[in-house]
C-alpha positions in Angstrom: 107.0 70.9 127.1 107.3 71.9 130.8 109.6 74.8 129.9 106.7 76.3 127.9 104.7 76.8 131.1 106.9 79.8 132.1 107.2 81.3 128.7 106.2 85.0 128.5 103.4 85.8 126.0 104.7 87.5 122.9 104.5 91.3 123.0 101.5 92.5 120.9 102.4 94.6 118.0 101.4 98.3 118.1 97.9 98.8 116.9 96.9 101.8 114.9 94.3 104.2 116.3 90.7 103.3 115.8 90.0 106.2 113.5 92.8 105.3 111.2 92.5 101.5 111.4 88.9 101.5 110.1 89.2 104.2 107.5 88.4 101.7 104.8 85.1 100.6 106.2 81.6 102.1 105.9 80.0 103.2 109.1 77.9 100.0 109.8 80.8 97.6 109.1 83.2 100.0 111.0 81.0 99.9 114.1 80.6 96.1 114.0 84.3 95.6 113.5 85.2 97.9 116.4 82.9 96.0 118.7 84.4 92.7 117.7 87.9 94.2 118.2 86.9 95.4 121.6 85.5 92.0 122.6 88.7 90.3 121.5 90.9 92.8 123.3 89.1 92.5 126.6 89.2 88.7 126.2 92.9 88.8 125.8 93.3 91.0 128.8 91.2 88.5 131.0 93.3 85.6 129.7 96.6 87.4 130.4 95.5 88.2 134.0 94.5 84.6 134.5 97.8 83.4 133.1 99.8 85.6 135.4 97.8 84.5 138.5 98.4 80.8 137.6 102.1 81.4 137.1 102.5 83.1 140.4 100.6 80.2 142.1 103.0 77.5 140.8 106.2 79.4 140.2 108.1 77.9 143.2 106.7 74.4 143.0 109.0 71.5 142.3 106.4 69.8 140.1 103.3 71.1 138.5 100.2 68.9 138.3 99.3 67.9 134.7 96.0 69.5 134.8 97.5 72.9 135.8 100.2 72.5 133.2 97.5 71.9 130.5 95.6 75.0 131.6 98.7 77.3 131.6 99.8 76.1 128.1 96.3 76.4 126.7 96.0 79.9 128.1 99.4 80.9 126.6 98.4 79.4 123.2 95.2 81.5 123.2 96.9 84.7 124.3 99.4 84.3 121.4 96.9 83.3 118.8 96.8 85.7 115.9 93.9 88.1 115.7 93.0 87.0 112.3 94.6 84.8 109.6 95.2 87.0 106.6 92.4 86.9 104.0 94.1 86.4 100.6 92.2 87.6 97.6 93.9 86.5 94.4 93.8 88.5 91.2 94.7 85.8 88.7 95.3 86.7 85.1 97.7 87.0 82.2 100.1 89.9 81.5 98.2 92.9 80.3 94.8 91.7 81.7 94.7 94.7 84.0 95.5 93.2 87.4 97.9 96.0 88.5 95.6 98.8 87.2 92.7 97.2 89.2 94.8 97.0 92.4 95.8 100.6 91.9 92.2 101.7 91.6 91.1 99.7 94.7 93.8 101.3 96.9 93.2 104.7 95.3 96.7 105.2 94.0 96.6 105.7 90.2 100.1 104.7 89.2 101.3 102.8 92.3 102.1 99.4 90.8 103.6 99.5 87.3 101.2 98.4 84.6 102.1 96.5 81.4 102.8 98.6 78.4 105.9 98.8 76.2 107.8 97.4 79.2 106.9 94.0 80.5 106.3 93.4 84.2 107.9 90.4 85.9 106.1 87.2 86.4 106.6 87.3 90.2 103.8 87.3 92.7 103.1 90.8 94.3 101.2 91.0 97.6 99.6 94.2 98.7 98.4 94.7 102.3 97.7 97.4 104.8 99.9 97.6 107.9 100.4 99.6 111.1 103.4 101.6 109.9 103.2 105.2 108.8 105.4 104.6 105.7 105.0 102.8 102.4 107.2 99.7 102.3 108.2 97.0 99.8 110.1 93.9 100.6 111.6 92.2 97.5 112.4 88.6 98.2 115.1 87.0 96.0 115.8 83.3 95.2 118.4 81.8 97.5 121.8 81.1 96.1 121.0 77.4 95.8 117.6 78.0 94.1 119.3 80.3 91.5 122.0 77.7 90.9 119.3 75.1 90.2 117.6 77.4 87.7 120.9 78.4 86.1 121.8 74.7 85.5 118.5 74.1 83.7 118.8 77.3 81.7 122.3 76.4 80.4 121.2 72.8 79.6 118.3 74.2 77.6 120.5 76.6 75.6 123.6 74.4 75.0 121.7 71.3 73.8 121.0 73.3 70.6 124.7 73.8 70.0 125.6 70.1 69.9 127.1 68.9 66.5 124.3 67.8 64.2 121.7 69.5 66.4 118.5 71.0 65.1 118.5 74.6 63.8 116.8 76.8 66.4 115.9 80.4 66.0 116.4 81.9 69.5 113.3 84.2 68.9 111.1 81.5 67.5 108.2 82.7 69.6 107.8 79.4 71.4 109.3 81.0 74.4 111.8 78.6 76.1 115.0 79.7 74.4 114.1 83.3 74.2 113.3 83.5 77.9 116.5 81.6 78.9 118.7 84.0 76.8 116.8 87.0 78.2 117.4 86.0 81.9 121.1 85.2 81.5 121.8 88.4 79.6 119.9 90.4 82.2 121.8 88.9 85.2 125.3 88.5 83.6 125.3 90.7 80.5 125.5 90.3 76.8 127.1 87.0 75.7 126.2 85.2 78.9 124.1 82.8 76.9 127.3 81.4 75.2 128.9 80.5 78.5 128.5 77.2 80.3 127.2 76.5 83.8 130.6 76.5 85.5 131.7 79.8 83.8 128.5 81.5 84.9 129.0 80.3 88.4 132.3 82.2 88.4 130.8 85.2 86.7 129.8 88.2 88.8 126.2 89.3 88.4 125.7 92.9 87.0 123.2 93.8 89.7 123.8 94.1 93.4 122.5 91.1 95.4 122.3 91.5 99.2 123.5 88.7 101.3 120.1 88.6 103.1 118.4 88.0 99.7 115.8 90.6 100.7 115.7 94.2 99.4 113.7 96.6 101.6 112.4 99.9 100.1 110.7 102.6 102.1 109.0 105.9 101.3 106.8 108.6 102.8 104.5 108.8 99.8 103.0 106.3 97.4 104.5 107.9 94.3 108.0 107.9 95.9 107.9 104.1 96.6 106.4 103.4 93.1 109.5 105.1 91.5 111.9 103.1 93.7 110.0 99.8 93.1 109.6 100.3 89.3 113.1 99.2 88.2 112.8 95.9 90.1 109.5 94.7 88.6 109.6 96.3 85.2 112.1 95.6 82.4 112.6 96.1 78.7 112.2 92.9 76.6 115.3 91.2 75.1 117.8 94.0 75.3 119.7 93.7 78.5 122.3 96.5 77.7 121.8 99.8 79.4 119.6 98.4 82.1 120.1 99.7 85.7 121.6 97.5 88.4 118.1 97.2 90.0 116.5 96.1 86.8 119.2 93.5 86.2 118.2 91.3 89.2 114.6 90.7 88.2 115.2 87.1 87.2 116.2 86.4 90.8 113.0 87.9 92.3 110.8 85.3 94.0 108.0 87.6 95.2 107.3 91.1 96.4 105.4 92.2 99.5 104.0 95.8 99.5 102.7 97.3 102.8 100.5 100.4 102.8 100.2 102.6 105.8 97.1 102.4 107.9 94.2 100.8 105.9 94.4 102.8 102.7 91.2 101.3 101.4 92.4 97.8 102.2 91.4 97.0 105.8 94.2 95.5 107.9 94.0 91.7 107.6 93.2 91.6 103.8 96.0 90.8 101.2 95.4 91.5 97.5 97.7 89.2 95.5 98.7 89.8 91.9 99.2 86.3 90.6 100.7 85.6 87.1 98.6 83.4 84.9 101.1 80.5 84.1 103.5 79.8 87.0 107.3 79.9 86.5 110.2 77.8 85.0 111.9 78.1 88.4 110.8 75.2 90.7 110.6 77.3 93.8 108.7 80.1 92.1 106.3 77.6 90.5 105.7 75.9 93.8 105.0 79.3 95.4 102.6 80.1 92.6 100.5 77.0 93.3 100.6 77.5 97.1 99.6 81.1 96.7 96.6 80.2 94.6 95.6 77.5 97.1 95.7 79.8 100.1 93.4 82.4 98.6 90.0 82.3 100.1 88.6 84.1 97.0 90.0 84.3 93.4 89.1 87.0 90.9 89.9 85.8 87.3 91.0 88.9 85.5 90.3 89.1 81.8 90.0 92.2 79.6 87.0 92.8 77.5 88.7 91.7 74.3 89.8 88.3 75.6 86.9 87.3 77.8 85.0 85.5 75.0 87.3 82.5 74.8 90.7 81.3 74.1 92.8 78.7 75.8 94.5 81.1 78.2 91.2 82.3 79.7 89.9 78.8 80.1 93.1 77.7 81.7 92.8 80.5 84.3 89.2 79.5 85.1 90.1 75.8 85.4 93.1 76.5 87.7 90.8 78.7 89.9 88.2 75.9 90.2 91.0 73.5 91.1 91.9 75.8 94.0 88.3 75.2 95.3 89.1 71.5 95.3 92.6 71.4 96.7 92.9 74.7 98.6 91.0 77.2 100.8 89.1 79.0 98.0 85.4 79.4 98.5 84.6 82.1 95.9 85.5 82.3 92.2 84.5 85.4 90.2 85.2 86.7 86.8 86.3 90.3 86.7 86.1 91.7 83.1 88.4 94.8 82.8 88.7 97.7 80.3 85.0 97.8 79.7 85.3 101.4 78.4 87.0 100.0 75.2 84.1 100.0 72.8 83.8 101.0 69.1 80.3 102.4 69.0 79.6 102.1 65.2 80.9 98.5 65.2 78.9 97.6 68.3 75.7 99.0 66.8 76.2 97.1 63.5 76.6 93.8 65.4 74.0 94.5 68.0 71.0 92.1 68.1 68.6 93.6 70.6 65.6 94.6 68.5 64.3 98.1 68.5 65.7 99.3 71.8 67.6 102.4 70.9 71.2 103.2 72.1 71.9 106.9 71.9 75.5 107.1 73.2 78.8 105.4 74.0 77.8 105.3 77.7 74.5 103.5 77.0 76.3 101.0 74.7 78.9 100.3 77.4 76.3 99.7 80.1 74.1 97.6 77.8 77.1 95.4 76.9 78.1 95.1 80.5 74.7 93.6 81.3 74.9 91.2 78.4 78.4 90.1 79.4 77.2 89.5 83.0 74.3 87.4 82.0 76.3 85.3 79.5 79.5 84.8 81.5 77.6 84.2 84.8 75.6 81.4 83.1 78.8 79.9 81.6 80.8 80.2 84.8 78.0 78.7 86.9 77.7 75.7 84.5 81.5 75.1 84.7 81.4 75.3 88.5 78.4 72.9 88.6 80.3 70.3 86.6 83.3 70.5 89.0 81.8 71.3 92.4 79.0 70.0 94.6 75.5 71.5 94.1 75.5 73.3 97.4 79.1 74.7 97.2 79.5 78.2 98.5 81.1 79.3 95.2 77.7 78.6 93.5 75.7 80.6 96.2 77.3 84.0 95.5 75.1 86.5 93.8 77.9 88.1 91.9 79.9 85.7 89.7 80.9 88.4 87.2 82.1 92.0 87.7 82.5 94.5 84.8 85.1 97.1 85.7 87.1 100.0 84.3 90.1 101.3 86.2 90.6 104.1 83.6 87.0 105.3 83.9 87.3 105.2 87.7 89.9 108.0 87.4 88.5 109.9 84.4 84.7 109.5 84.8 84.1 110.6 81.2 81.7 107.8 80.4 80.7 106.2 83.7 80.1 107.2 87.3 82.3 105.8 90.0 79.6 103.3 91.0 79.2 102.1 87.4 83.0 101.2 87.2 82.2 98.6 90.0 85.5 99.4 91.8 83.3 100.4 94.9 81.5 97.0 94.6 84.8 95.1 94.8 85.8 97.2 97.8 82.5 96.3 99.4 83.1 92.6 98.8 86.5 93.0 100.6 85.0 94.7 103.6 82.2 92.2 103.9 84.6 89.3 103.7 86.8 90.8 106.4 83.8 91.4 108.7 82.5 87.8 108.2 85.9 86.3 109.0 86.3 88.6 112.1 82.9 87.7 113.4 83.7 84.0 113.0 87.1 84.2 114.6 86.1 86.3 117.6 83.0 84.2 118.3 85.2 81.1 118.3 87.9 82.8 120.4 85.6 84.2 123.1 83.8 80.8 123.4 87.1 78.9 123.7 88.4 81.4 126.3 85.2 81.1 128.3 85.5 77.3 128.4 89.0 77.6 129.8 88.0 80.1 132.5 85.1 77.8 133.5 87.5 75.0 134.1 90.1 77.1 135.8 87.6 78.4 138.3 86.2 74.9 138.8 89.6 73.7 140.1 88.8 75.4 143.3 85.4 73.6 143.5 84.9 70.3 145.3 81.4 69.8 143.8 80.4 66.1 143.9 83.9 64.6 143.8 83.0 61.1 145.1 80.6 60.3 142.3 82.6 61.6 139.4 85.0 58.7 138.8 82.1 56.3 138.1 80.4 58.7 135.6 83.7 59.7 133.8 84.5 56.0 133.3 81.1 55.7 131.7 81.9 58.7 129.5 85.2 57.2 128.5 83.5 54.0 127.3 80.9 56.1 125.4 83.7 58.1 123.7 85.4 54.9 122.6 82.2 53.6 121.2 81.4 56.8 119.4 84.9 57.1 118.0 84.5 53.7 116.5 81.2 54.8 114.9 83.0 58.0 113.6 85.7 55.9 112.1 83.2 53.7 110.2 81.2 56.8 109.1 84.5 58.4 107.7 85.2 55.1 105.8 81.7 55.2 104.3 82.1 58.9 103.4 85.5 58.3 101.7 84.0 55.2 99.9 82.0 57.5 97.7 85.3 58.3 95.8 85.9 54.7 94.9 83.5 54.3 91.9 84.4 57.6 90.1 88.1 57.0 90.8 87.8 53.6 89.2 85.8 55.0 86.3 88.4 57.7 85.8 91.2 55.2 85.6 89.2 53.2 83.0 88.7 56.4 80.9 92.3 57.5 81.3 93.5 54.1 80.0 91.4 54.5 76.8 92.3 58.1 76.2 96.0 58.6 77.2 97.4 58.1 73.7 95.1 60.7 72.2 95.8 63.2 75.0 99.6 62.7 74.9 99.6 63.0 71.1 97.8 66.3 71.3 100.4 67.6 73.7 103.4 66.4 71.6 102.2 67.6 68.2 102.4 71.2 67.0 100.5 72.4 63.9 103.7 74.2 62.6 105.9 71.2 63.1 108.8 70.8 65.4 110.3 74.3 64.7 110.7 76.0 68.0 109.1 73.1 69.9 112.3 71.2 70.3 113.6 73.5 73.2 110.1 73.9 74.7 109.9 70.1 75.0 113.4 70.0 76.4 112.2 72.5 79.1 109.1 70.3 79.8 111.4 67.3 80.4 113.9 69.2 82.5 111.0 70.1 84.8 109.6 66.6 85.0 106.7 67.2 82.7 105.8 70.7 83.6 106.8 73.9 81.8 105.6 77.4 82.7 106.7 80.5 80.8 105.7 84.1 80.5 104.7 83.7 76.9 103.1 80.2 76.5 100.1 78.6 78.1 101.2 76.3 81.0 102.2 72.8 79.8 101.7 69.9 82.3 101.8 66.4 80.8 101.1 64.7 84.1 98.0 66.8 84.6 96.9 66.2 81.0 97.0 62.4 81.1 95.2 62.3 84.5 92.5 64.8 83.5 90.0 62.0 82.7 90.4 60.9 86.3 89.9 64.4 87.7 86.8 64.9 85.5 85.2 61.9 87.2 86.2 62.6 90.8 85.9 66.4 91.0 82.2 66.7 92.0 82.5 63.8 94.6 85.8 65.1 95.9 84.4 68.6 96.4 81.3 67.0 98.1 83.5 65.1 100.6 85.3 68.3 101.8 82.4 70.8 101.6 81.1 72.6 104.7 77.5 72.8 103.7 74.3 70.8 104.3 74.6 67.4 106.0 75.1 64.5 103.6 76.5 60.9 103.8 79.3 61.9 101.4 80.4 65.0 103.4 83.1 64.6 106.0 82.5 67.6 108.3 78.8 66.8 109.1 79.9 63.4 110.4 82.4 65.1 112.7 79.7 67.6 113.8 77.3 64.7 114.6 80.1 63.1 116.7 80.6 66.4 118.5 76.8 66.8 119.3 76.5 63.2 120.5 79.4 63.7 123.0 77.9 67.0 124.2 74.5 65.5 124.7 76.1 62.6 126.7 78.0 65.0 128.8 74.9 67.0 129.6 73.1 63.8 130.5 75.9 62.6 132.8 76.0 66.1 134.4 72.3 65.8 135.3 72.7 62.2 136.6 75.8 63.0 138.6 74.1 65.8 140.4 76.0 68.6 138.6 74.1 71.8 138.7 72.4 72.9 135.5 75.0 75.6 135.1 77.9 73.4 136.3 81.2 74.8 135.3 82.6 71.3 134.5 79.7 70.3 132.3 79.9 73.6 130.3 83.6 73.3 130.0 83.4 69.7 128.6 80.8 70.8 126.1 82.8 73.8 124.9 86.2 72.1 125.0 84.8 69.4 122.7 83.9 72.1 120.2 87.4 73.6 120.4 89.1 70.2 119.9 86.9 69.2 117.0 86.9 72.7 115.5 90.7 72.4 115.2 90.3 69.4 113.0 88.9 71.5 110.2 92.3 73.2 109.6 94.1 69.9 109.7 91.6 68.5 107.1 92.0 71.5 104.8 95.8 71.3 104.9 95.7 67.6 104.0 93.2 68.1 101.2 95.7 69.5 98.8 98.1 66.5 99.2 95.2 64.1 98.6 93.9 65.9 95.5 97.4 66.2 93.9 98.3 62.5 94.8 97.1 61.3 91.4 99.1 63.6 89.2 102.2 63.4 91.5 102.0 59.6 91.3 102.1 59.8 87.5 104.9 62.3 87.6 106.9 60.0 89.8 106.4 57.0 87.5 107.4 59.0 84.4 110.4 60.8 85.9 113.0 58.4 84.6 111.7 59.0 81.0 111.6 62.7 81.4 115.3 62.6 82.6 116.2 60.3 79.7 114.5 62.6 77.1 116.1 65.7 78.6 119.6 64.3 77.8 118.9 63.8 74.1 120.7 66.1 71.7 121.8 66.0 68.0 119.9 65.1 64.9 116.1 64.8 65.1 116.3 65.3 68.9 112.7 66.5 69.1 111.3 63.3 67.5 113.6 61.1 69.6 112.4 62.9 72.8 108.8 62.3 71.8 109.6 58.6 71.2 111.1 58.2 74.6 108.1 59.8 76.3 105.6 57.8 74.2 107.4 54.5 75.0 107.7 55.4 78.7 104.0 56.2 79.0 103.1 53.0 77.2 105.3 50.9 79.4 104.1 52.5 82.6 100.4 52.2 81.6 101.0 48.5 80.9 102.6 48.1 84.3 99.6 49.7 86.1 100.5 53.4 86.2 96.9 54.6 86.6 96.0 51.9 89.1 99.0 53.0 91.2 97.7 56.6 91.1 94.3 55.3 92.2 96.0 53.4 95.1 98.0 56.5 96.1 94.8 58.6 96.5 93.1 55.8 98.4 96.1 55.6 100.7 96.0 59.3 101.3 92.4 59.1 102.3 93.2 56.3 104.6 96.0 58.4 106.2 93.5 61.3 106.7 91.0 58.9 108.4 93.7 57.6 110.8 94.9 61.1 111.5 91.4 62.3 112.4 90.7 59.4 114.7 94.1 59.5 116.4 93.7 63.3 117.1 90.2 62.8 118.4 91.2 59.9 120.7 94.3 61.7 122.0 92.7 65.1 122.6 89.6 63.8 124.3 91.5 61.4 126.5 93.7 64.4 127.7 90.6 66.5 128.3 88.8 63.7 130.4 92.0 63.2 132.4 92.0 66.9 133.1 88.4 66.9 134.2 88.9 63.9 136.5 92.2 65.3 137.9 90.7 66.2 141.2 89.8 62.5 141.8 93.1 61.3 140.5 95.3 63.3 142.9 96.4 65.8 140.2 94.4 68.6 141.8 96.0 71.6 143.2 94.4 74.6 144.8 94.8 77.5 142.5 94.6 81.3 142.8 91.2 82.8 142.9 90.1 83.6 139.3 86.4 84.1 140.1 86.5 87.7 139.0 88.1 86.8 135.7 85.5 84.1 135.2 82.6 86.6 135.8 84.2 89.0 133.4 84.6 86.3 130.8 80.9 85.3 131.3 79.8 88.8 130.5 82.0 88.9 127.3 80.5 85.6 126.2 77.0 86.9 126.7 77.7 90.0 124.7 78.6 88.0 121.6 75.0 87.7 120.7 74.4 91.4 121.4 77.2 92.5 119.1 75.9 90.2 116.3 72.4 91.6 116.6 73.7 95.2 116.6 75.7 94.5 113.4 72.6 93.1 111.7 70.5 96.0 112.7 73.0 98.6 111.5 73.4 96.7 108.2 69.7 96.8 107.6 69.5 100.5 108.4 72.4 101.2 106.1 70.8 99.3 103.2 67.6 101.2 103.9 69.4 104.5 103.7 71.0 103.5 100.4 67.7 103.2 98.7 66.2 105.9 96.5 63.8 108.1 98.4 60.8 106.7 96.5 61.8 103.1 97.2 62.5 103.8 100.8 59.2 105.5 101.2 57.4 102.4 99.7 59.2 100.0 102.1 58.4 102.2 105.1 54.7 102.4 104.1 54.6 98.6 103.7 56.2 98.2 107.1 53.7 100.5 108.8 50.8 98.7 107.1 52.1 95.4 108.3 52.5 96.6 111.9 49.0 98.2 111.7 47.3 94.9 111.0 
């Protein structure tokens, strides 16, 4: 919009001092990050100066040429672009796995987040990040009034269906979770006896806790311990008994998520967010949707499992499977298993079961370290095999050297058995630092290059270089772009065609296995006792039920799993950013980019543009910026495409879920099952799986259309801009040659900063070696140079 041209850039938030901001980083990484920060800061200053000059130049004009308008808006967008998108690292695990203890150790605050013990922590998501403020701060976000009303309606439906005349006998504490949790939530919010009231009565009832109108509670403290005490009542509560709880504790069922901000990089560098993610999602629709979105936006997921649960069990496998799905549908590139509480070892029992020949183990410490190595070998092999079945062979998740970490938060503090390094807490911190530096390097390189391209063009507006010949050559370039865009469209079609056969095979397998899968979901070994209300909860939530005590139930996902088993490796291959392949999307876009850049260079030479022509260099770099922006668009669409199969099934089965949810009275559980079985049978006969197949194909088609439309529109705008001098859109601008020269220096220094960082890293690794190993490496180096 034209009004945007005169918009003032947003004020930058106050930055912390360099010594404080980089406290979390080791010296080599600290120096590299400082250099990238300095490059970014100087680039922003050059862009701001250029922006102000252009504004002053056109401020009094009645109309602004399109080319100038484009430049001003692009400059403003770059000035306001965030320094770095947050890097989310998800700690994904069941209650009691040690997530909070691990975060406490990483941030060097022993009892900061409450850990699971006799009290049970809430199932909400907790985000921990470092900020610019001096204080510790927590923001507790509550469900909106409408979101709580929706949950309240479902909770009361769940409870009161058991009270219908002739209804099945239900023990509220049957251990299957649904009724127990519903009673617990209502008692906590409204007091004892709330479970006997209907929905309308509870709407009129006043909650026992204080609920702010903003639905956000902000807590602040000077010290970590002080904030921990204030936060504790909100995310920690006694099971079942709601009487005697504080007003703060009573509102935990309304908590959506918690954001904790630490002052100044207390061992989490600014830009990194550690996320404590519950293992099963939530009965509330909004919290459950947030659970999935949070998993998907994590660039790395650590599956947390304590030493006693790591050897198997459905819960552990579900966590791994959900994490691998995040690689398919989200931004995740790294999945690792973090085995906690490794100090828990019964020495005599371990020695009796040990099968390692004659190698002696003299102490508890040796036994722990030996077991750690065995776990790493076994679990790394198992996890790699699982990843290989689901992801492409060159996936980044398979390239990492550390797939398994063995940690002990308790030993990190006590050091009775293990050294600090052996607890592997420092190793996890190192991963965080390296991840931040890699992202910062990528972001600043892209930012400086894009800024340089804009300054090239801005300065070239005052040039009249070869104007008469340009119209002819740019017409040729437009025709070339049209031809190449058609080739790109065909290449994308061929790339997406790789999903057709596995998708078809998956549908075939799903049609032959859905009865068995559905039967396994609907049958319980102990009969229907307790399952009646759980199944009711599943139906109320359209086939999905997540609770704090049960493994997640998702009927839609279950019956479509044969389809996902077939398509997963191919789907991951289409969206990978690795080696060029016919089945990968991004290499086709890169090839398109390189062909345009080569053509522009060729036209530049033929038209008489100088070798370092501003216009030619701008064209080449702006093409990179335009096509680079496509990656984010593709990643955002990826989730919708991946979930289209299960969401199509859910949509087809929704009427039957709703019908089953209304069933009450005698043999309600069996009648609900019958409705679901008949519904699935009918929908399968009417082509349910084929419709899901078509839905995914349609989503791929939409992505292809979106890519080609964005490419055509953006490049057409850019070519119009470049030819603006010949089309009468040209206007003499303020002199920005000094800004251009400064930007050219910054662009050149990118390589220097990268080389310095690599040199420092090598030196740091060298200094970490033992003296004998360092001496050997140095001697070998001298010998090599002496040849």
